[in-house]
DRENPA-3360 file (N, C-alpha, C; in nm, 2 decimals, always signed):
BEGIN
1 = MSKPRKPA = -0.25/+2.09/-0.29/-0.06/+2.10/-0.23/-0.06/+1.98/-0.17 ~ +0.10/+1.96/-0.16/+0.12/+1.81/-0.07/+0.12/+1.80/+0.05 ~ +0.16/+1.72/+0.14/+0.16/+1.73/+0.24/+0.37/+1.70/+0.27 ~ +0.37/+1.81/+0.34/+0.57/+1.84/+0.35/+0.59/+1.66/+0.41 ~ +0.72/+1.65/+0.34/+0.78/+1.51/+0.38/+0.89/+1.52/+0.50 ~ +0.85/+1.40/+0.56/+0.95/+1.40/+0.69/+1.10/+1.37/+0.61 ~ +1.18/+1.44/+0.74/+1.33/+1.40/+0.72/+1.38/+1.30/+0.75 ~ +1.44/+1.23/+0.65/+1.51/+1.11/+0.68/+1.54/+1.03/+0.81;
9 = DEQEMRLR = +1.61/+1.18/+0.86/+1.66/+1.17/+1.02/+1.54/+1.11/+1.07 ~ +1.47/+1.22/+1.09/+1.35/+1.18/+1.22/+1.26/+1.05/+1.12 ~ +1.32/+1.00/+1.07/+1.22/+0.86/+1.01/+1.31/+0.77/+1.04 ~ +1.48/+0.78/+1.05/+1.49/+0.63/+1.08/+1.52/+0.68/+1.24 ~ +1.53/+0.81/+1.34/+1.51/+0.81/+1.45/+1.37/+0.72/+1.51 ~ +1.25/+0.72/+1.48/+1.10/+0.67/+1.47/+1.18/+0.51/+1.44 ~ +1.22/+0.47/+1.32/+1.23/+0.33/+1.36/+1.34/+0.28/+1.47 ~ +1.44/+0.35/+1.46/+1.48/+0.27/+1.60/+1.45/+0.30/+1.73;
17 = VEARLHDG = +1.37/+0.39/+1.79/+1.24/+0.39/+1.89/+1.15/+0.27/+1.89 ~ +1.11/+0.25/+1.71/+1.02/+0.09/+1.74/+1.11/+0.00/+1.79 ~ +1.29/-0.02/+1.76/+1.36/-0.17/+1.69/+1.35/-0.16/+1.87 ~ +1.40/-0.07/+1.98/+1.43/-0.08/+2.11/+1.26/-0.08/+2.22 ~ +1.17/-0.01/+2.12/+1.04/-0.06/+2.18/+0.97/-0.22/+2.15 ~ +1.05/-0.29/+2.05/+1.08/-0.43/+2.02/+1.17/-0.52/+2.04 ~ +1.24/-0.49/+2.15/+1.35/-0.58/+2.16/+1.46/-0.61/+2.03 ~ +1.52/-0.48/+1.98/+1.60/-0.46/+1.88/+1.53/-0.51/+1.70;
25 = VIPVPFLG = +1.43/-0.54/+1.77/+1.31/-0.57/+1.61/+1.22/-0.48/+1.60 ~ +1.24/-0.44/+1.43/+1.11/-0.34/+1.41/+1.02/-0.42/+1.33 ~ +0.91/-0.46/+1.41/+0.80/-0.50/+1.31/+0.78/-0.43/+1.19 ~ +0.75/-0.53/+1.07/+0.76/-0.52/+0.90/+0.57/-0.53/+0.91 ~ +0.51/-0.47/+0.86/+0.39/-0.45/+0.80/+0.31/-0.60/+0.76 ~ +0.23/-0.65/+0.80/+0.18/-0.79/+0.73/+0.26/-0.93/+0.83 ~ +0.38/-0.84/+0.86/+0.50/-1.01/+0.92/+0.49/-0.98/+1.06 ~ +0.50/-0.89/+1.11/+0.55/-0.85/+1.27/+0.67/-0.85/+1.26;
33 = KTWLTRGA = +0.76/-0.93/+1.37/+0.90/-0.96/+1.39/+0.94/-1.09/+1.26 ~ +0.84/-1.15/+1.24/+0.88/-1.33/+1.18/+0.99/-1.30/+1.07 ~ +0.98/-1.18/+1.00/+1.10/-1.16/+0.90/+1.24/-1.18/+0.92 ~ +1.23/-1.25/+1.04/+1.38/-1.23/+1.15/+1.44/-1.33/+1.11 ~ +1.34/-1.44/+1.12/+1.39/-1.58/+1.10/+1.34/-1.66/+0.99 ~ +1.24/-1.61/+0.92/+1.22/-1.63/+0.78/+1.15/-1.77/+0.83 ~ +1.09/-1.85/+0.88/+1.02/-1.96/+0.91/+0.90/-1.98/+0.83 ~ +0.85/-2.07/+0.89/+0.69/-2.13/+0.85/+0.60/-2.02/+0.85;
41 = AYWRRRAG = +0.60/-1.94/+1.02/+0.52/-1.79/+1.00/+0.53/-1.71/+0.94 ~ +0.66/-1.71/+0.87/+0.70/-1.55/+0.79/+0.60/-1.61/+0.67 ~ +0.65/-1.71/+0.62/+0.59/-1.76/+0.49/+0.43/-1.78/+0.44 ~ +0.40/-1.79/+0.60/+0.19/-1.80/+0.58/+0.19/-1.67/+0.63 ~ +0.21/-1.58/+0.70/+0.20/-1.38/+0.72/+0.22/-1.31/+0.53 ~ +0.31/-1.39/+0.51/+0.35/-1.34/+0.35/+0.26/-1.38/+0.23 ~ +0.23/-1.51/+0.21/+0.10/-1.55/+0.16/-0.02/-1.47/+0.20 ~ -0.05/-1.48/+0.29/-0.14/-1.46/+0.34/-0.16/-1.30/+0.27;
49 = AVVVMVLA = -0.08/-1.22/+0.26/-0.06/-1.06/+0.31/-0.10/-1.04/+0.15 ~ -0.03/-1.14/+0.06/-0.07/-1.15/-0.08/-0.22/-1.19/-0.14 ~ -0.26/-1.29/-0.07/-0.42/-1.33/-0.11/-0.50/-1.21/-0.04 ~ -0.47/-1.13/+0.04/-0.52/-1.03/+0.12/-0.54/-0.90/-0.03 ~ -0.41/-0.89/-0.05/-0.40/-0.77/-0.16/-0.47/-0.80/-0.32 ~ -0.46/-0.95/-0.34/-0.52/-1.01/-0.48/-0.66/-0.96/-0.44 ~ -0.73/-1.00/-0.33/-0.90/-0.97/-0.32/-0.95/-0.83/-0.32 ~ -0.85/-0.78/-0.22/-0.88/-0.62/-0.24/-0.85/-0.56/-0.42;
57 = LALVGGMT = -0.77/-0.61/-0.48/-0.73/-0.58/-0.61/-0.84/-0.64/-0.67 ~ -0.92/-0.71/-0.70/-1.04/-0.80/-0.74/-1.11/-0.72/-0.72 ~ -1.16/-0.66/-0.61/-1.27/-0.61/-0.55/-1.27/-0.46/-0.61 ~ -1.16/-0.36/-0.59/-1.19/-0.22/-0.59/-1.14/-0.17/-0.79 ~ -1.06/-0.30/-0.82/-1.01/-0.30/-0.98/-1.14/-0.37/-1.06 ~ -1.27/-0.49/-0.98/-1.41/-0.49/-1.08/-1.46/-0.36/-1.04 ~ -1.49/-0.32/-0.92/-1.55/-0.17/-0.94/-1.49/-0.10/-1.03 ~ -1.40/-0.05/-1.04/-1.33/+0.05/-1.15/-1.34/+0.00/-1.31;
65 = VGFTIGIV = -1.40/-0.10/-1.37/-1.40/-0.17/-1.46/-1.56/-0.19/-1.49 ~ -1.64/-0.17/-1.40/-1.73/-0.17/-1.40/-1.85/+0.01/-1.40 ~ -1.78/+0.07/-1.33/-1.80/+0.24/-1.31/-1.74/+0.25/-1.44 ~ -1.61/+0.20/-1.52/-1.55/+0.29/-1.64/-1.67/+0.23/-1.75 ~ -1.68/+0.10/-1.76/-1.78/+0.03/-1.86/-1.97/+0.17/-1.86 ~ -1.97/+0.15/-1.79/-2.10/+0.23/-1.71/-2.09/+0.42/-1.74 ~ -2.00/+0.45/-1.79/-1.90/+0.58/-1.80/-1.91/+0.57/-1.98 ~ -1.86/+0.48/-2.00/-1.85/+0.48/-2.16/-1.98/+0.41/-2.24;
73 = GDGSDAIR = -2.08/+0.36/-2.17/-2.18/+0.34/-2.19/-2.16/+0.22/-2.39 ~ -2.26/+0.31/-2.47/-2.24/+0.21/-2.59/-2.14/+0.24/-2.67 ~ -2.05/+0.38/-2.63/-1.90/+0.39/-2.68/-1.91/+0.44/-2.84 ~ -2.01/+0.52/-2.84/-2.11/+0.59/-2.95/-2.10/+0.74/-2.94 ~ -2.04/+0.80/-2.77/-2.01/+0.93/-2.77/-1.85/+0.98/-2.72 ~ -1.82/+1.03/-2.79/-1.66/+1.09/-2.75/-1.64/+1.11/-2.60 ~ -1.75/+1.19/-2.54/-1.72/+1.26/-2.45/-1.72/+1.18/-2.33 ~ -1.82/+1.09/-2.35/-1.80/+1.00/-2.25/-1.69/+0.90/-2.25;
81 = IALAVLYD = -1.64/+0.86/-2.34/-1.47/+0.82/-2.37/-1.41/+0.89/-2.29 ~ -1.36/+1.03/-2.33/-1.30/+1.10/-2.28/-1.30/+1.15/-2.10 ~ -1.45/+1.13/-2.05/-1.47/+1.14/-1.92/-1.43/+1.04/-1.88 ~ -1.44/+0.88/-1.91/-1.39/+0.72/-1.91/-1.21/+0.75/-1.88 ~ -1.20/+0.79/-2.01/-1.04/+0.81/-1.97/-1.00/+0.88/-1.81 ~ -1.03/+0.99/-1.84/-0.99/+1.08/-1.71/-1.02/+1.03/-1.57 ~ -1.14/+0.94/-1.56/-1.15/+0.92/-1.42/-1.09/+0.76/-1.45 ~ -1.03/+0.69/-1.52/-0.92/+0.62/-1.52/-0.79/+0.68/-1.48;
89 = LTVVAGVR = -0.79/+0.78/-1.50/-0.68/+0.86/-1.47/-0.61/+0.82/-1.34 ~ -0.73/+0.87/-1.27/-0.66/+0.85/-1.13/-0.61/+0.73/-1.06 ~ -0.62/+0.66/-1.13/-0.52/+0.52/-1.11/-0.40/+0.57/-1.07 ~ -0.33/+0.68/-1.15/-0.17/+0.71/-1.13/-0.20/+0.77/-1.02 ~ -0.32/+0.85/-0.91/-0.31/+0.90/-0.81/-0.25/+0.78/-0.67 ~ -0.31/+0.68/-0.72/-0.28/+0.55/-0.64/-0.16/+0.48/-0.62 ~ -0.14/+0.49/-0.75/+0.00/+0.45/-0.77/+0.10/+0.53/-0.69 ~ +0.11/+0.64/-0.70/+0.21/+0.72/-0.65/+0.17/+0.74/-0.48;
97 = TGLRKIAA = +0.06/+0.76/-0.45/+0.03/+0.69/-0.31/+0.10/+0.57/-0.27 ~ +0.08/+0.46/-0.33/+0.14/+0.32/-0.32/+0.34/+0.35/-0.32 ~ +0.34/+0.39/-0.40/+0.46/+0.38/-0.41/+0.58/+0.50/-0.25 ~ +0.49/+0.57/-0.22/+0.49/+0.66/-0.10/+0.55/+0.57/+0.04 ~ +0.43/+0.51/+0.05/+0.39/+0.39/+0.14/+0.50/+0.31/+0.12 ~ +0.52/+0.26/+0.02/+0.64/+0.16/+0.03/+0.79/+0.19/+0.01 ~ +0.76/+0.31/+0.03/+0.92/+0.41/+0.04/+0.91/+0.38/+0.23 ~ +0.80/+0.46/+0.28/+0.79/+0.45/+0.39/+0.81/+0.33/+0.50;
105 = APLDDRRG = +0.80/+0.23/+0.46/+0.79/+0.07/+0.49/+0.90/+0.10/+0.59 ~ +0.87/+0.04/+0.70/+0.79/-0.04/+0.79/+0.72/+0.05/+0.86 ~ +0.73/+0.20/+0.82/+0.68/+0.30/+0.89/+0.54/+0.32/+0.90 ~ +0.48/+0.36/+0.99/+0.32/+0.34/+0.93/+0.23/+0.49/+1.03 ~ +0.18/+0.58/+0.93/+0.21/+0.70/+0.95/-0.01/+0.75/+1.03 ~ -0.05/+0.62/+1.01/-0.15/+0.59/+1.08/-0.14/+0.65/+1.23 ~ -0.28/+0.77/+1.27/-0.29/+0.80/+1.43/-0.37/+0.71/+1.49 ~ -0.37/+0.67/+1.55/-0.46/+0.54/+1.63/-0.39/+0.45/+1.55;
113 = GPGTHVPN = -0.49/+0.34/+1.58/-0.52/+0.21/+1.57/-0.59/+0.22/+1.44 ~ -0.58/+0.10/+1.36/-0.67/+0.07/+1.23/-0.85/+0.16/+1.25 ~ -0.86/+0.20/+1.15/-0.99/+0.24/+1.10/-1.09/+0.16/+1.03 ~ -1.17/+0.14/+1.01/-1.24/+0.10/+0.92/-1.32/+0.17/+0.83 ~ -1.34/+0.14/+0.70/-1.42/+0.26/+0.63/-1.50/+0.18/+0.53 ~ -1.65/+0.22/+0.54/-1.76/+0.15/+0.46/-1.81/+0.28/+0.37 ~ -1.73/+0.32/+0.25/-1.78/+0.39/+0.17/-1.96/+0.38/+0.11 ~ -1.97/+0.50/+0.06/-2.10/+0.48/+0.00/-2.13/+0.50/-0.13;
121 = GLLAFVLA = -2.23/+0.46/-0.22/-2.18/+0.47/-0.33/-2.10/+0.49/-0.43 ~ -2.11/+0.69/-0.38/-2.03/+0.79/-0.43/-1.89/+0.76/-0.39 ~ -1.89/+0.79/-0.27/-1.75/+0.77/-0.26/-1.66/+0.65/-0.31 ~ -1.74/+0.56/-0.30/-1.67/+0.45/-0.38/-1.65/+0.41/-0.54 ~ -1.71/+0.51/-0.62/-1.74/+0.51/-0.70/-1.60/+0.61/-0.75 ~ -1.59/+0.74/-0.68/-1.49/+0.84/-0.72/-1.30/+0.77/-0.63 ~ -1.36/+0.67/-0.50/-1.19/+0.62/-0.53/-1.17/+0.42/-0.55 ~ -1.26/+0.46/-0.64/-1.21/+0.26/-0.69/-1.11/+0.29/-0.79;
129 = PFGTGLVL = -1.08/+0.36/-0.91/-0.98/+0.32/-0.97/-0.83/+0.42/-0.83 ~ -0.84/+0.49/-0.75/-0.74/+0.54/-0.72/-0.71/+0.43/-0.59 ~ -0.78/+0.34/-0.57/-0.80/+0.24/-0.50/-0.70/+0.12/-0.58 ~ -0.76/+0.09/-0.66/-0.70/+0.01/-0.77/-0.53/+0.02/-0.80 ~ -0.53/+0.16/-0.81/-0.38/+0.18/-0.84/-0.29/+0.19/-0.73 ~ -0.36/+0.20/-0.57/-0.31/+0.19/-0.49/-0.25/+0.03/-0.45 ~ -0.39/-0.08/-0.47/-0.37/-0.23/-0.44/-0.23/-0.26/-0.54 ~ -0.24/-0.24/-0.64/-0.17/-0.28/-0.75/-0.04/-0.27/-0.71;
137 = TILLAMFG = +0.02/-0.16/-0.64/+0.13/-0.11/-0.67/+0.20/-0.22/-0.57 ~ +0.10/-0.17/-0.44/+0.16/-0.21/-0.33/+0.19/-0.42/-0.33 ~ +0.12/-0.47/-0.42/+0.04/-0.59/-0.46/+0.22/-0.65/-0.54 ~ +0.23/-0.57/-0.63/+0.37/-0.59/-0.69/+0.48/-0.60/-0.60 ~ +0.46/-0.47/-0.54/+0.60/-0.50/-0.45/+0.62/-0.60/-0.38 ~ +0.51/-0.64/-0.31/+0.52/-0.79/-0.24/+0.58/-0.90/-0.32 ~ +0.59/-0.94/-0.41/+0.70/-1.03/-0.48/+0.84/-1.01/-0.52 ~ +0.87/-0.86/-0.46/+1.00/-0.90/-0.44/+1.08/-1.00/-0.38;
145 = RDFIGERR = +1.26/-1.04/-0.35/+1.28/-1.09/-0.28/+1.26/-1.08/-0.09 ~ +1.30/-0.93/-0.08/+1.23/-0.88/+0.05/+1.11/-0.82/+0.06 ~ +1.02/-0.88/+0.20/+0.89/-0.79/+0.17/+0.86/-0.66/+0.18 ~ +0.80/-0.58/+0.15/+0.77/-0.41/+0.19/+0.88/-0.39/+0.35 ~ +0.95/-0.30/+0.34/+0.98/-0.24/+0.49/+1.06/-0.37/+0.58 ~ +1.09/-0.45/+0.50/+1.17/-0.57/+0.57/+1.33/-0.57/+0.53 ~ +1.39/-0.46/+0.42/+1.57/-0.48/+0.43/+1.58/-0.34/+0.53 ~ +1.47/-0.27/+0.50/+1.51/-0.14/+0.59/+1.51/-0.19/+0.73;
153 = ARELSHPK = +1.41/-0.26/+0.78/+1.39/-0.29/+0.92/+1.50/-0.34/+0.94 ~ +1.55/-0.43/+0.85/+1.70/-0.54/+0.90/+1.80/-0.46/+0.89 ~ +1.86/-0.34/+0.81/+1.90/-0.23/+0.78/+1.93/-0.12/+0.96 ~ +1.80/-0.16/+1.00/+1.80/-0.04/+1.14/+1.82/-0.12/+1.25 ~ +1.77/-0.22/+1.24/+1.71/-0.36/+1.35/+1.89/-0.39/+1.42 ~ +1.97/-0.39/+1.25/+2.09/-0.44/+1.33/+2.20/-0.37/+1.29 ~ +2.26/-0.26/+1.35/+2.26/-0.13/+1.28/+2.44/-0.16/+1.27 ~ +2.50/-0.15/+1.12/+2.62/-0.16/+1.17/+2.75/-0.07/+1.22;
161 = PR = +2.86/-0.15/+1.28/+2.95/-0.05/+1.32/+2.99/+0.07/+1.26 ~ +3.02/+0.17/+1.33/+3.06/+0.29/+1.26/+3.20/+0.29/+1.23;
% end
């Protein structure tokens, strides 16, 4: 069962509150308020965000490939190959989650501050393809003209007269 989606009006209201709290400018994930001027700080942060996501993709993608190779083994058993394919299909769930995060940006639904999670072996095995899909989706979205959430933040930070 999926989480109920927040109405667009509630999201817009939350963004307008964020704008009021930050001198009329909505902070964007990774970029803060630097997106407004697109100066040197903006490009450093944007390049840094891409580097972080590439490293994360290398980590979780490498884990996914390694686990898949381990599942397949010598490749002579059809059941093992089918299990590897099913295992790798969890990438789709990660992509779906990534698309939802991109659509909601610059809103952040985390409760409290950011947390650090160190998965144990079994959890890493289960989450590697999901994380691969999530990170890959977000990484690809970073290469657009506007960074993730930047266009929406610009529109709501400087509303057009009605």
